[in-house]
C-alpha positions in Angstrom: -44.8 10.8 25.5 -42.1 10.6 28.2 -39.1 9.4 26.3 -37.9 12.9 25.4 -38.6 14.3 28.8 -36.7 11.7 30.8 -33.4 10.1 29.9 -31.7 7.6 32.2 -28.6 9.3 33.7 -26.5 6.2 33.0 -26.8 7.0 29.3 -24.5 10.0 30.0 -21.7 7.7 31.0 -22.3 5.5 27.9 -22.3 8.6 25.6 -19.0 9.7 27.1 -17.5 6.2 26.4 -18.7 6.3 22.8 -17.5 9.8 22.2 -14.0 8.7 23.5 -14.1 5.7 21.2 -15.1 7.9 18.2 -12.3 10.4 18.9 -9.9 7.4 19.1 -11.2 6.2 15.7 -10.8 9.6 14.2 -7.3 10.1 15.5 -6.1 6.6 14.4 -7.8 7.0 10.9 -6.5 10.4 10.0 -3.0 10.2 11.7 -1.9 6.8 10.5 1.5 6.3 9.0 0.1 3.5 6.8 -2.0 5.6 4.3 -1.0 3.3 1.4 -2.7 0.4 3.2 -5.9 2.4 3.6 -5.7 3.6 0.0 -5.6 -0.1 -1.2 -9.0 -0.9 0.4 -10.4 2.6 -0.4 -9.6 2.0 -4.1 -11.1 -1.5 -3.9 -14.4 -0.2 -2.4 -14.9 3.0 -4.3 -13.0 2.5 -7.6 -13.2 -1.3 -8.2 -9.4 -1.5 -8.1 -8.6 -5.3 -8.2 -4.8 -4.8 -7.7 -5.0 -6.2 -4.2 -5.9 -9.6 -5.6 -3.4 -9.6 -8.5 -0.6 -12.1 -8.4 2.9 -11.1 -9.7 3.3 -10.9 -13.5 6.2 -13.4 -13.2 3.7 -15.8 -11.6 1.4 -15.4 -14.5 4.2 -15.8 -17.1 5.4 -19.1 -15.7 2.1 -20.8 -14.7 -1.1 -21.6 -16.6 -3.4 -22.3 -13.6 -3.1 -19.0 -11.8 -6.7 -18.4 -10.8 -9.6 -20.9 -10.3 -12.9 -20.3 -12.0 -14.8 -17.6 -10.1 -11.7 -16.7 -8.1 -10.1 -14.2 -10.5 -9.1 -10.8 -9.1 -12.1 -9.3 -10.8 -14.5 -11.7 -9.1 -12.8 -11.3 -5.7 -13.0 -7.5 -6.1 -16.7 -7.9 -7.0 -17.4 -10.0 -3.9 -15.6 -7.5 -1.6 -17.6 -4.6 -3.1 -20.8 -6.6 -2.6 -20.0 -6.8 1.1 -19.4 -3.0 1.1 -22.7 -2.4 -0.6 -24.6 -4.6 1.9 -22.9 -2.8 4.8 -23.8 0.6 3.3 -27.4 -0.5 2.8 -27.6 -1.4 6.4 -26.2 2.0 7.4 -28.7 3.7 5.0 -31.6 1.9 6.8 -30.2 3.1 10.1 -30.0 6.6 8.8 -33.6 6.5 7.6 -34.7 5.2 11.1 -32.7 8.0 12.7 -34.4 10.6 10.4 -37.8 9.3 11.5 -36.6 9.5 15.0 -35.5 13.1 14.5 -38.9 14.0 13.2 -40.5 12.3 16.2 -38.2 14.1 18.7 -38.9 17.4 17.0 -42.6 16.8 17.5 -41.8 15.8 21.1 -40.1 19.1 21.6 -43.0 21.1 20.2 -45.4 19.0 22.4 -43.2 19.7 25.5 -43.3 23.5 24.7 -47.1 23.4 24.4 -47.6 21.4 27.5 -45.3 23.7 29.5 -46.3 27.0 27.8 -46.7 28.6 31.2 -42.9 28.3 31.5 -41.8 28.9 27.9 -44.3 31.6 26.9 -44.6 33.6 30.2 -42.4 36.5 29.0 -42.0 38.1 25.6 -38.4 38.8 26.4 -37.3 35.4 27.6 -39.5 33.3 25.4 -37.2 33.5 22.3 -34.2 32.7 24.5 -35.8 29.6 26.0 -36.9 28.4 22.6 -33.5 28.9 21.1 -31.8 27.1 24.0 -34.2 24.1 23.7 -33.7 23.9 20.0 -29.9 24.2 20.4 -29.9 21.3 22.9 -32.0 19.3 20.4 -29.6 20.1 17.5 -26.6 19.1 19.7 -28.2 15.7 20.3 -29.0 15.4 16.6 -25.4 16.2 15.7 -24.0 13.6 18.0 -26.2 10.9 16.4 -25.2 11.8 12.9 -21.5 12.0 13.9 -21.7 8.6 15.4 -23.2 7.2 12.1 -20.5 9.0 10.1 -17.6 7.6 12.0 -19.1 4.1 12.3 -19.7 4.0 8.6 -16.1 5.2 7.8 -14.6 2.8 10.4 -16.8 -0.2 9.8 -17.0 -0.1 6.1 -13.3 0.0 5.3 -12.4 -2.2 8.4 -14.8 -5.0 7.6 -14.1 -5.0 3.8 -10.4 -5.0 4.6 -10.8 -8.1 6.8 -12.9 -9.9 4.3 -10.6 -9.0 1.4 -7.7 -10.4 3.5 -9.5 -13.7 4.0 -10.2 -14.0 0.3 -6.5 -13.2 -0.5 -5.2 -16.0 1.8 -7.8 -18.4 0.2 -6.5 -17.3 -3.2 -2.9 -18.0 -2.2 -3.8 -21.4 -0.8 -5.6 -22.3 -4.0 -2.6 -21.3 -6.1 -0.4 -23.5 -3.9 -2.7 -26.5 -4.3 -3.2 -26.1 -8.1 0.4 -25.3 -9.1 2.7 -26.7 -6.5 1.1 -29.4 -4.4 0.9 -32.0 -7.2 4.4 -31.6 -8.6 7.4 -33.8 -8.0 9.9 -31.0 -8.3 9.5 -27.4 -7.3 11.5 -24.6 -8.7 13.2 -21.9 -6.6 11.7 -19.1 -8.7 8.2 -20.4 -8.1 8.7 -20.7 -4.4 10.3 -17.2 -4.3 7.3 -15.5 -6.0 4.9 -17.4 -3.8 6.7 -16.2 -0.7 6.7 -12.7 -2.0 3.0 -12.6 -2.5 2.3 -14.3 0.9 4.7 -12.0 2.7 3.0 -8.9 1.1 -0.3 -10.1 2.4 1.1 -10.7 5.9 2.6 -7.3 5.9 -0.7 -5.8 4.9 -2.3 -7.5 7.9 0.4 -6.0 10.1 -0.2 -2.5 8.8 -3.9 -3.0 9.1 -3.4 -4.0 12.8 -1.4 -0.8 13.4 -4.3 1.3 12.1 -7.3 -0.5 13.5 -6.3 -2.5 16.6 -6.7 0.4 18.9 -9.9 1.5 17.2 -11.5 -1.9 17.6 -10.4 -2.3 21.2 -11.9 1.1 22.1 -15.0 0.2 20.2 -15.4 -3.0 22.3 -14.7 -1.1 25.6 -17.3 1.6 24.8 -20.0 -0.6 23.2 -20.1 -3.8 25.3 -21.3 -2.1 28.5 -23.8 0.0 26.5 -25.0 -3.1 24.7 -25.5 -5.0 28.0 -27.7 -2.2 29.3 -29.7 -2.0 26.1 -30.4 -5.7 26.0 -31.6 -5.7 29.6 -33.8 -2.7 28.8 -35.3 -4.4 25.8 -36.0 -7.7 27.6 -37.3 -6.5 30.9 -38.0 -2.8 31.0 -41.3 -1.3 29.9 -40.7 1.4 27.3 -42.6 3.2 24.6 -42.6 1.7 21.1 -40.4 4.3 19.6 -37.8 3.8 22.3 -37.8 0.0 21.7 -37.2 0.6 18.0 -34.4 3.0 18.7 -32.7 0.7 21.2 -33.2 -2.3 18.8 -31.4 -0.5 16.0 -28.5 0.4 18.3 -28.3 -3.1 19.7 -28.2 -4.7 16.2 -25.4 -2.4 15.1 -23.5 -3.3 18.2 -24.0 -7.0 17.8 -22.5 -6.8 14.3 -19.4 -5.1 15.6 -19.0 -7.0 18.9 -19.6 -10.5 17.5 -19.7 -10.4 13.7 -16.6 -8.4 13.1 -14.9 -10.0 16.1 -15.4 -13.5 14.6 -14.0 -12.4 11.2 -10.9 -11.0 12.9 -10.4 -14.1 14.9 -10.1 -16.2 11.7 -7.2 -14.2 10.3 -4.4 -16.0 12.3 -5.7 -19.3 11.0 -5.5 -18.0 7.4 -1.9 -16.9 8.0 -0.5 -19.8 10.0 -2.6 -22.8 9.0 -3.6 -22.5 5.4 -0.6 -21.9 3.1 2.0 -22.7 5.7 0.7 -26.2 6.4 0.8 -26.9 2.7 4.4 -25.6 2.5 5.4 -27.9 5.4 3.8 -30.8 3.6 5.7 -29.9 0.4 8.9 -29.7 2.4 8.5 -33.3 3.7 7.6 -35.0 0.4 9.2 -33.1 -2.5 12.6 -33.6 -3.9 14.5 -30.3 -4.3 16.9 -29.6 -7.1 19.3 -27.9 -4.7 19.9 -27.9 -1.0 19.6 -24.1 -1.1 15.9 -24.4 -2.2 15.2 -26.8 0.7 16.8 -24.4 3.3 14.9 -21.4 1.9 11.6 -23.2 2.4 12.5 -24.4 5.9 13.6 -20.9 6.8 10.3 -19.4 5.6 8.2 -22.0 7.4 10.2 -21.4 10.6 9.3 -17.7 10.6 5.7 -18.6 11.2 6.4 -20.9 14.1 6.7 -18.0 16.6 5.5 -17.2 20.1 3.9 -14.1 18.7 1.6 -15.2 15.8 0.6 -12.8 13.1 -2.9 -11.2 13.1 -4.9 -8.4 14.7 -4.6 -7.7 18.4 -6.5 -6.1 21.2 -4.4 -2.9 20.8 -1.0 -3.9 22.4 -2.4 -6.9 24.3 -3.4 -10.4 23.2 -3.8 -11.7 19.6 -7.4 -12.0 18.5 -8.1 -15.7 17.9 -11.0 -18.1 18.1 -10.1 -18.9 21.7 -10.1 -15.2 22.8 -13.4 -14.7 20.9 -15.0 -17.6 22.8 -13.7 -16.1 26.1 -15.2 -12.8 25.1 -18.6 -14.5 24.6 -18.4 -16.2 28.0 -17.4 -12.9 29.6 -20.4 -11.2 27.8 -22.8 -13.8 29.1 -21.5 -13.5 32.7 -21.7 -9.7 32.5 -25.2 -9.9 31.2 -26.2 -12.1 34.1 -24.6 -9.6 36.5 -26.4 -6.6 34.9 -29.7 -8.5 35.1 -29.3 -9.1 38.8 -28.5 -5.5 39.4 -31.4 -4.4 37.3 -33.9 -6.7 39.1 -32.6 -5.6 42.5 -33.2 -1.9 41.7 -36.6 -2.6 40.1 
């Protein structure tokens, strides 16, 4: 039973990085100017509010084929909430594992006191002080774990559901475009107008979402990638007790979901904005006959706004846009870093 008595000093640096990331998440979450954007996803998750997936009433009044079967706002809301439930179940499993870990550590603390009773129980005056200090240190460690779970749940749940809901929304708009506009010889100005309104609202939602979470996600990567590299090397090559392996495995799995799973979802957002509906609009612009030249110019102008040197999507804070290419570069960098950490580990052991 050595895992409680000896903790690798490098963990102190990692805990500082994670605490910094958590404070960044807390500040960004509670001090954002885009509370309405957060409220949309919060209502979707906790109140089954399907308004995010509703098309304009004027759309509905002028078109019969608004939603495909199984793609209604109610169904899309249900799918988004299902993702939220699965994520919350994963967190609940992590909390149960942490609770067992807490019980084990408490037993470790008692065991340590018994094995070192000559130090802890040598004076009736100092014994209570030493026991209180030991228990206080244990409670501080316990509090840090529960705080980490709390912020990751709050950050991860709304963040991932928001990304998935955005993907579903762009798919919904693309399907509407295919079902109601793509097979027609003429296209009305009002129909195009209301499509642009709905598409622009979704792009603006992504922009607000980026203002809230881009810094949070960047800090999450900075804090967790080095920690994850160390944990993976420890799991693969270091000899540890079974309880330590379980604890590190839980931490590594949570980090993999954020570093690679969430990262890949975010990388797909620019494709949804610039390549789904916009490519169909360009196709419409080339083959349709417009009733007026004004309609034609409006469509050209809207398409032009998405051919920009700064594409829309989520970013690494104020740096590059997160795309499939940057995600692949991140994987390559992770593999190279893992190789470097392995060489350092083997050299020291």
